[in-house]
C-alpha positions in Angstrom: 53.3 80.6 67.5 55.8 82.4 69.7 54.5 85.2 72.0 56.8 87.9 73.2 55.7 90.1 76.2 57.2 93.4 77.1 55.9 94.0 80.6 57.3 97.6 80.7 55.1 98.8 77.8 52.4 96.2 78.2 52.9 95.1 74.6 52.3 91.6 73.4 53.9 90.5 70.1 52.7 87.2 68.5 55.2 85.8 66.0 53.4 83.5 63.5 49.8 82.7 62.6 47.0 83.7 65.0 44.5 80.9 64.4 42.2 78.6 66.4 45.1 76.7 68.1 47.3 79.7 68.9 44.5 82.1 70.0 44.0 80.2 73.2 47.6 80.8 74.2 47.2 84.5 73.4 44.0 84.6 75.5 46.0 83.5 78.5 48.5 86.3 78.1 45.7 88.8 77.9 43.9 87.5 81.0 47.0 88.1 83.0 47.2 91.7 81.9 43.6 93.0 81.5 43.0 93.3 85.2 46.0 95.6 85.9 44.3 98.9 84.9 46.6 99.5 81.9 46.1 100.2 78.2 47.5 97.2 76.2 49.2 97.0 72.8 49.3 93.9 70.6 51.9 94.3 67.8 50.9 92.3 64.7 54.0 93.2 62.6 55.1 89.6 62.6 51.7 88.0 62.3 50.8 87.2 58.7 47.4 85.6 59.3 44.5 86.2 61.8 41.5 83.8 61.9 38.0 84.5 63.2 39.0 82.9 66.5 41.9 85.4 66.8 39.6 88.3 66.0 37.1 87.1 68.6 39.8 87.1 71.3 40.8 90.7 70.4 37.2 91.9 70.5 36.8 90.3 74.0 39.9 92.0 75.2 38.8 95.3 73.7 35.4 95.2 75.5 36.9 94.2 78.8 39.5 97.0 78.7 36.8 99.5 77.7 34.7 98.5 80.7 37.6 99.5 82.9 38.2 102.7 80.9 41.3 101.4 79.2 42.0 100.7 75.6 43.5 98.1 73.3 45.9 99.3 70.6 46.8 97.2 67.6 50.0 98.2 65.9 52.1 97.2 62.9 49.3 95.3 61.1 50.4 94.0 57.7 48.1 94.9 54.8 46.7 91.4 54.3 45.7 91.2 58.0 44.3 94.7 58.1 42.0 93.9 55.2 40.4 91.1 57.2 39.5 93.6 59.9 38.4 96.1 57.3 36.1 93.6 55.5 34.5 92.8 58.9 34.0 96.6 59.6 36.3 96.3 62.6 38.8 98.9 61.5 36.3 101.5 62.9 35.9 99.6 66.1 39.4 98.7 67.2 42.2 101.2 67.6 45.0 100.7 64.9 48.4 102.4 65.0 51.2 102.1 62.5 53.9 101.2 65.1 54.5 100.4 68.7 56.0 103.9 69.1 52.8 105.6 67.8 50.7 103.4 70.1 52.8 104.4 73.1 52.5 108.1 72.1 48.7 107.7 71.9 48.7 106.1 75.3 50.8 109.0 76.6 48.3 111.5 75.1 45.5 109.6 76.8 47.2 109.6 80.2 47.8 113.3 80.0 44.3 114.0 78.7 45.6 116.0 75.8 42.5 115.9 73.7 42.5 119.6 73.6 44.8 122.6 74.3 47.3 122.2 77.2 48.7 125.1 79.1 52.5 125.2 79.7 54.6 127.7 81.7 57.5 129.1 79.8 59.6 131.4 82.0 57.3 134.2 83.0 54.9 133.4 80.1 52.1 131.0 79.7 51.7 129.2 76.3 49.2 126.8 74.9 50.0 123.6 73.1 47.3 122.8 70.5 47.5 119.1 69.4 46.2 117.7 66.1 45.1 114.2 65.4 48.5 113.3 63.9 50.5 112.3 67.0 53.9 110.7 66.7 55.1 109.9 63.2 57.7 107.6 61.7 60.3 109.6 60.0 62.6 108.6 57.1 66.3 108.9 56.7 68.4 108.9 53.5 72.1 108.2 53.8 73.1 107.6 50.2 72.9 109.8 47.1 69.4 109.9 45.7 67.2 112.1 43.5 64.1 112.9 45.6 61.0 115.0 45.1 60.0 117.8 47.4 56.9 115.7 48.1 59.0 112.8 49.2 61.0 115.0 51.5 58.1 116.9 53.0 59.5 118.9 56.0 63.1 117.9 56.2 66.7 118.9 56.8 69.6 117.4 54.8 72.6 117.8 52.5 72.6 118.0 48.7 72.8 120.4 45.8 71.0 123.6 44.9 71.4 123.0 41.2 69.7 119.6 41.2 71.3 116.9 39.1 75.1 117.0 39.1 77.9 114.6 38.4 78.1 111.7 40.9 81.7 112.6 41.8 80.8 116.0 43.3 80.8 116.4 47.1 77.6 117.7 48.8 77.9 121.5 48.8 74.7 122.6 50.6 72.9 122.2 53.8 69.2 122.4 53.0 65.7 122.7 54.5 62.5 121.7 52.7 59.1 123.0 53.6 56.8 121.4 51.0 56.9 123.9 48.2 60.1 125.7 49.2 63.7 124.7 49.8 66.5 126.8 51.3 70.2 126.1 50.8 73.2 127.1 52.9 76.5 126.4 51.2 79.0 124.4 53.1 81.8 126.4 51.4 82.3 130.1 51.4 82.6 130.5 47.6 78.8 130.2 47.2 75.9 132.3 48.5 72.8 131.1 50.4 69.8 130.7 48.1 66.3 129.2 47.9 63.9 127.6 45.4 60.1 127.9 45.1 58.3 125.2 43.1 54.7 124.7 42.0 54.5 120.9 41.9 56.2 119.1 44.9 55.6 115.7 43.3 57.4 116.4 40.1 60.2 118.7 41.1 63.3 116.9 42.4 66.7 117.7 44.0 69.9 115.7 44.4 70.2 114.5 48.0 73.2 113.0 49.9 71.6 112.7 53.3 68.3 113.8 54.7 65.9 113.4 57.7 62.3 113.7 56.7 59.5 114.4 59.2 56.5 114.0 57.0 54.0 116.7 55.8 51.8 117.5 58.8 52.6 118.7 62.4 51.4 117.0 65.5 50.5 120.4 67.1 51.4 124.0 67.6 52.6 126.1 70.5 51.1 129.6 70.9 51.4 132.3 73.5 48.3 133.1 75.6 49.0 136.9 75.5 51.3 138.9 73.2 54.9 139.1 74.3 58.5 138.1 73.8 59.9 134.6 74.4 63.5 133.5 74.6 64.3 130.6 72.4 65.7 128.8 75.5 62.1 128.9 76.9 60.8 127.4 73.7 63.5 124.7 74.0 62.2 123.9 77.5 58.6 123.6 76.3 59.7 121.3 73.5 61.6 119.1 75.9 58.6 119.0 78.3 56.3 117.9 75.5 58.8 115.2 74.3 58.9 113.7 77.8 55.1 114.0 78.7 53.3 113.7 75.3 55.6 111.9 72.9 58.6 109.7 73.7 61.7 110.6 75.6 63.9 109.4 72.7 61.8 111.0 69.9 63.2 113.7 67.6 61.1 116.9 67.1 61.5 119.1 64.1 60.3 122.6 64.9 59.0 125.2 62.5 59.2 128.6 64.3 57.3 131.7 63.1 58.8 134.8 64.7 56.8 138.1 64.4 59.6 140.4 65.4 58.6 143.8 63.9 61.9 144.6 62.1 63.0 141.0 61.4 60.1 138.6 61.0 61.2 135.1 60.1 60.4 131.5 59.6 62.8 128.8 60.8 63.1 125.0 60.5 65.3 123.6 63.2 66.3 120.3 64.9 67.8 119.9 68.4 71.5 118.9 68.5 71.3 116.4 71.3 72.5 112.8 72.1 69.4 111.2 70.6 70.1 112.9 67.2 73.8 112.2 67.4 73.3 108.5 68.2 70.7 108.2 65.4 72.9 109.7 62.6 75.9 107.7 63.8 74.0 104.4 63.8 72.8 105.1 60.2 76.3 106.3 59.0 75.2 109.8 58.1 78.6 111.4 57.8 77.5 114.9 56.8 75.1 115.1 59.7 77.8 113.9 62.1 80.1 116.6 60.9 77.4 119.3 61.1 76.6 118.3 64.7 80.2 118.2 65.7 80.8 121.7 64.3 77.8 123.0 66.3 78.5 121.3 69.6 79.0 123.9 72.3 77.9 126.7 70.0 74.3 126.1 69.1 71.9 123.6 70.6 70.0 123.4 67.3 70.8 123.1 63.6 68.5 124.6 61.0 67.8 127.4 58.5 66.0 130.7 58.9 64.1 132.6 56.2 64.3 136.3 56.9 61.1 137.8 55.7 59.7 141.3 54.8 56.4 140.4 56.4 54.9 137.4 58.3 51.2 136.8 57.8 50.0 134.6 60.7 46.3 135.3 60.0 44.6 132.0 59.5 47.7 130.1 60.7 45.3 127.3 61.7 44.6 126.7 58.0 46.5 123.9 56.2 50.3 124.2 56.4 50.8 124.3 52.6 48.6 127.4 52.4 50.5 129.1 55.2 53.9 128.3 53.5 52.7 129.6 50.1 51.4 132.8 51.6 54.6 133.6 53.4 57.4 132.1 51.3 57.4 133.8 48.0 60.0 135.6 45.9 58.9 139.1 47.1 58.7 138.2 50.8 61.9 136.2 51.3 64.7 138.7 52.0 67.5 136.2 52.9 68.4 132.7 54.0 70.8 132.2 56.9 71.8 129.7 59.6 69.4 129.5 62.6 70.6 131.3 65.7 69.3 130.1 69.1 70.2 133.5 70.6 67.2 135.2 68.9 64.2 136.6 70.8 60.9 135.4 69.6 58.0 137.9 69.4 54.5 136.4 69.6 55.9 133.1 68.1 53.9 130.2 66.7 55.8 126.9 66.7 54.7 123.8 64.8 56.0 120.4 66.0 56.9 117.4 63.8 57.8 114.6 66.2 59.3 111.3 65.0 59.4 108.3 67.3 61.6 106.3 64.9 63.1 106.5 61.5 63.0 104.0 58.7 65.2 103.8 55.6 63.5 106.0 52.9 65.0 103.9 50.1 63.0 100.8 51.0 
């Protein structure tokens, strides 16, 4: 077995089988680290087998860390290995995370004691960040033509076609945003009008996609104002950046869903910050439509996204499940128009949901 140690993140990654012979070597690594007052991560993504001896070592480390008020995080466990822990009833004892990134995010949450609401100063206003149990997620990217369901896309931004299936030779003609049971389309060419579609079954209804970034189905938390008032979007941007640095990861991408209760122009927007992290990510994955969109917005708008202009915004019970909130506010009678997001808008008593992604995987695999 080969053991890789990342001293910066206190992460140990064994490569190979964790059995009676190799567990002693792993134990030595842990003994050097458990006394340093740090949470530890063991990444099992390249470990296809764990014996009872290996489990015993992990339990010993878990107990020693707990005695010092620290925690062991186990990330990337393959299904066959996780079943071993599950059969032994240890999946409820040890802390499992899907990836190193989500483990690091959980450690950040613990260090900042964000088990409940956290107060943040935004300009002259005070707002509260209310976290959920979701934490950092792994997003998905699509960089080739695909027919995807609304359920697969979840909350996403991308490029495709309003009309659904079309000939393979047609260029992408629309920038879109999906919100579970609703999709808004902004044409890339002036000869078409913005439009939207509402669907009843996200698992069965599909659209043609050229490129997309999906951020899952549930937010990691919501930002709300302590007292009624007006907030500049630049202040909300600062809050988002602060949460990225302190609560999530500095290189994470955060999709925002912003509910604006402006009396004459209530709206709901889905937006993504146009920054170097996003630019590098889309360039690395050869997402040409996103690259062009970001280049067009550089210097004009720090965010790309789509806004639903509404007749009314019902924020009562906004702590209820997101699908219920979307269905209540996005219907044929309430949606007045669809337009590009504008960072110059003022937000009245806004509620903002955050969908943070620590990394992206290829959605086709």
